[in-house]
Each structure stands twice: as C-alpha cells, then as structure tokens.
N, C-alpha and C positions, 0 to 999 in steps of 0.2 A: 527795553530795559537795558542800560549802559553796563560797560564791564564792571565798572566800581560797585553799581547797587547791586549785580546779581554778587559779588563776592562778597559784600554785606550780608544778603540774605541768606547764602550758604552759612557763614560764620553766625549769622543769627540762630538759624534752624539747630545747629550743631550747641550752642547755648540753651536753647529751649531744651533739648533733650536732656541736655546735662544737668538744668536746674531742676528738673522734673524727678531726674533720677538718681543723682547722686548728692552726696551730704558735701561734696568741695566747695569754699569758699567761693562767693561772686568773684572777687579778684583775680584767684585761682581759675577761673571757668574762662573768665574775660583774657586771659592770656593762652589758654588752653586750644581757645578758638580762634586766635590771631588778631584780636583787639588790641591794639598799640598801646590804649591805655582803659580802665575801666570806663572813665567818662565817655569814650568813645562809644562801649557796648550801652552805655546807660541812652546816649542819643539815638542809638540806633533802636533800640525797644521801644523808644517812647514814639520814634518817626513811624516806625512801622505796627506797634501793640499798643501805645497809647498810656504803657504802665514802665515803671521801672522792673529792671530785674529782680530786687527784692520781692516790689510787689507780685510778681509773675510767680517766684516761686511759694509765695506764701499761698498764693489760689491753688497753684498747680504738684508739689513737691508730693511724693508719693514715696512711703517708707517700707512697702510692701515689696 
C-alpha cells in the first residue's frame, strides 16, 4: 500500500465513524477528516465502498 493510499484509508475510516455516530454535516466531516474537498471524500468512498458518503450514512447512522 502506498503512503497516499494509507493516508486516504485512515481518513476514510475516521469519516465512516463520524457518519455512523454523529449528526455533523457531510461537508463538515470531510474537512474534519482531512479531505481537501467534499468531492475528494466522495471519490474515496466510491473507490473503497462503492457508495457515496450520504448513502453510507443513510444505511449506517445510528441515533442511539
């Protein structure tokens, strides 16, 4: 795994946790996790998971 892919993977995992556990907006999560833009986070989600961040949240967000 290249260093760039490793960094993207760590950012993606952080974003996944926030999408699942917080009510923060998707753009706010992108910035908090180190993605330069919302689009770069969206592309990372599509590469790794095949879904957009919003779709991921709709499937896994828990209000508990």
